C-alpha positions as MATLAB code, in Angstrom:
seq = 'MLTGKQRSYLRSLANDIPAIFQIGKGGISDNVIKQFDEALEARELVKATVLKNSALSSREVCEELAAALGAEIVQVIGNRFVLYRESKENKVIQLP';
ca = [
     -11.723    8.417   -3.613;
     -11.872    7.490   -0.066;
     -14.046    9.331    2.457;
     -12.481    9.846    5.800;
     -14.449    7.147    7.316;
     -13.695    4.651    4.806;
      -9.803    5.276    5.341;
     -10.089    5.205    9.184;
     -11.635    1.816    8.566;
      -9.378    0.661    6.274;
      -6.681    1.772    9.033;
      -8.089   -0.331   11.779;
      -7.853   -2.361    9.179;
      -4.074   -2.404    8.620;
      -3.068   -2.514   11.729;
      -3.576   -6.116   12.250;
      -1.662   -7.174    9.001;
       2.172   -7.467    8.767;
       4.043   -5.668    6.175;
       4.508   -7.676    3.759;
       6.940   -5.507    1.376;
      10.071   -3.688    2.002;
      11.644   -1.199    0.019;
      15.001   -0.835    0.337;
      18.011    0.999   -1.896;
      16.484   -0.926   -5.282;
      13.852    1.308   -4.860;
      10.697    1.153   -6.927;
      11.342   -1.299  -10.041;
       9.073   -2.925  -12.215;
       8.970   -6.060  -10.478;
       7.894   -4.266   -7.313;
       5.434   -2.507   -8.859;
       4.275   -6.105  -10.174;
       4.622   -7.780   -6.848;
       2.043   -4.682   -5.241;
      -0.232   -5.303   -8.081;
      -0.721   -8.977   -7.817;
      -0.525   -8.433   -3.861;
      -3.518   -5.989   -3.682;
      -5.089   -7.869   -6.371;
      -5.077  -10.855   -3.852;
      -5.550   -8.996   -0.712;
      -6.547   -5.282   -1.342;
      -4.711   -4.093    1.821;
      -0.852   -4.020    1.623;
       1.376   -2.463    3.978;
       5.028   -1.597    3.127;
       8.476   -0.947    5.066;
      11.010    1.756    3.681;
      14.112    0.971    4.354;
      16.806    3.557    5.905;
      18.777    2.817    3.085;
      16.220    3.262    0.153;
      16.849    7.179   -1.488;
      13.287    7.858   -1.390;
      11.125    8.478    1.760;
       8.151    6.505    2.426;
       5.694    8.923    1.731;
       7.170    9.835   -2.178;
       7.101    5.239   -2.437;
       3.902    5.210   -1.010;
       2.672    8.183   -4.125;
       5.014    6.720   -6.630;
       3.327    3.258   -6.145;
      -0.307    4.370   -6.044;
      -0.037    6.473   -8.997;
       1.666    3.441  -10.848;
      -0.842    0.685   -9.374;
      -3.910    3.188   -9.573;
      -4.389    2.916   -5.515;
      -5.526    4.611   -2.684;
      -2.783    5.966   -0.110;
      -4.520    5.096    3.347;
      -1.671    6.000    5.607;
       1.870    6.870    5.859;
       3.435    6.653    9.464;
       6.880    6.811    9.727;
       8.802    4.384    7.415;
       5.703    2.301    6.713;
       2.579    3.266    4.301;
      -0.802    0.980    3.605;
      -2.089    1.027   -0.334;
      -5.598    0.057   -0.533;
      -7.228   -1.060   -3.926;
     -10.341   -3.021   -4.718;
      -9.891   -6.482   -6.071;
     -11.737   -7.252   -9.340;
     -11.860  -10.745   -8.998;
     -11.841  -11.479   -5.313;
     -13.752   -8.539   -3.437;
     -12.983   -8.856    0.259;
     -13.545   -5.610    1.987;
     -16.790   -3.884    2.067;
     -15.931   -0.471    2.756;
     -18.736    1.794    5.157;
];
């Protein structure tokens, strides 16, 4: 579980990264989960956008993905969300 300090640190890192995924009306498929899984392993911090045509809210998408991937929710703002999961192979981010 992330502390407030760790979460705000990750939030500041997330400001500078582009959103690499878009969740649309297709919702969350096994393929989407697999892509997020690989991205989290490679980057640890992943930002995504939920499109207006999605049936789910960004909060719902974020919570569902976090549960499926064993990731931490860093933040949900508007139609964007950020997930964090410590990498097993290439740990990059040092949490305070």
